[in-house]
C-alpha positions, 0 to 999 in steps of 0.5 A, a space after each residue: 852083333 858087336 864088332 871089335 877091330 884088331 888094329 894091325 895096320 894093313 893086316 887089321 881085321 874085324 871080330 864079330 861077336 853074336 849069339 846065333 848064326 843068322 847074320 852070318 850069310 850077310 857077313 860072309 857075302 860082304 867079305 867074300 865072293 860067293 862061290 865054292 867053299 869048304 865047311 870044316 867041323 868035327 862030328 860033335 859040333 857038326 851034329 849040333 850046328 852043321 845043317 844050320 850053317 850049311 843051309 845059311 851058307 848055301 842061301 848066301 850063294 856058296 856051293 859048300 862041301 862039308 868035311 866032318 873030322 873026328 872030334 879031339 886033339 888026335 885030329 890035328 894032324 897032317 893025316 887029317 890035313 890031307 883029308 881036307 886037301 883031298 876034299 878041296 881038290 875034289 871040290 875044285 876049290 880055287 884061290 877065291 874059294 873060302 874055308 870055313 871052320 865051325 868048331 873049337 880050337 882043333 877045327 880052327 887050327 886044322 882048317 886054318 893050316 889048310 887054308 894057309 897052305 892050299 894053293 898058297 893061301 885061300 880065304 879063311 873064316 872061323 866060327 868058333 864055338 867054344 870059349 877057348 877058341 873064341 878068345 885064343 885060337 881064333 884070334 891072332 892067326 895062329 894055325 897049326 897041326 901037331 907032329 908025333 914029336 910035339 904039339 903045334 910044330 907045323 904051322 903058320 900065322 894066317 
């Protein structure tokens, strides 16, 4: 696994690049306390990798609530954000609970927006599964949802 550091002073962070999910539990445990977590994915990605990632997170000591959203840009909305907020509240996520995003840019943007705003910010980890999300949306902390009047108009850097 290769590590790249994004040098931003106090806000620096590491990007880990690998070809499978096996090292993920150890990485998650090294940066987050085990506890409650949300695993957000879309129906396409979850059907491929969801069970594996869910199992690995549970082995790492996380109590995970999976939330599967419809695939596609149409899911990057405040309506779907409300679905995630409801799941987080129902699972009793607290300030130390993490939100994991498994998928492409839509999943990362939506889950990241919810992580930035739920309880005014909870830990957020992305597991990008598309090339574009690996080099664009999962780097730089840009998270957003769309509004009917425009794309990415509601968001944060988180």
